[in-house]
N, C-alpha and C positions, 0 to 999 in steps of 0.2 A: 576424689570424685567417685561417684557410684557407678561409673560406666555409662551414664547417660550423656549424650552429646548436647551441647548448647547450640542453638541455631542463631543466637545473637551475633556471634562473631563470624558467621558464615558469609562469604563473599558471593555475590550473584554469579551463577555459572553462565557460560556462553549461551546455553539453551534458554536460561531465564531472560537474558538480555535480548536474544533473538525473538522470543515470544512477545516481549514488551514492545519491541520496535515494530513487529508485525501488527500488533494491536493498535499501536499509534498510527500506523499507515492506514489501517482500516477506518479508524475514527476520523482521520483527516479527510478521507475520501467521501464520507457521508455528508451530503449538503444540508444546509439549513432549509427550513421551509421557504424562506425568502429566496435563497439561491436556486431552489428547485423551480421557482416560478418561470424563469427564462427557458428552462428545459421543457416545461409543460406548455408554455406558449408556442414554442417551436413545434411541439407535437400537435397542438391544435391546428397550426398552419398547415402541417403536412396532412393531417386527417381530413381537413375541410378545404383543401386546395381547390380553387375555382368556385367556392361557395362563401363569399365574404360575409353574407348575412348570418350564415350558420356559425362561422368563426367568431364574429363579433358577439353573437348571443351567448356562445359558450364562454367567451371571456367575461362577459357581463355577469353570467351566473356564478363563475368562480371567483370574481373579484372580491366578494365579501370575505372569502377565506384568506386571500392574500392580505387583506387589511387587518386581520386579527393580530394585534400587537403581541398578544400572549404567545402566539405560535411563530412569529416572524423569525426569531433567533433559535428556535428549537430544531435540533437535528432530526431528520426524518425518522431515524430509528428510535427516537424518543416519543414519537406520536403513537401511542398505544390505545387500547380500548378505553382505558380510564380517562385519558385526555379527550377522546372523542365524546365519551358520555358526559363529561363536564361541559363540553361545548354545546351538546344537545340541550342540556338543562338550562344553560345560559341563554341559548337562542329561544327556547320556549318561554322563558321569563320575559325576554325582550318583546316577543309577540304579544304576550299578555299585557305588558305595559302599554304597548301601542294601542291595543284594543280598548284598554280601560281609559285611555285619554281621548278616544274617539278617532284616532288616526288609524286607518286600516290600510293594509297592504293589498295591492291588486292581485 
């Protein structure tokens, strides 16, 4: 051998294992978009306590986001600028489709 060490046979150190398990715990703690809905609904109730009309209108406004099947199982830390931009382009296309068929949104 030329004095170079091969890393192929290297066993993971305790520090490596601890880092991986910490990362696994963090990943497990990040809710999916659908799981976050319950937390968000609770926040709406707290923010608009005593204002049921405001609470229901806020829920109605956000309902379209919860119904997005593409996002439902996506962890919140995976929703980045690119995902949001794709959604915006998709939504604009939908609006154009509705307008072209004569169906208008109020």
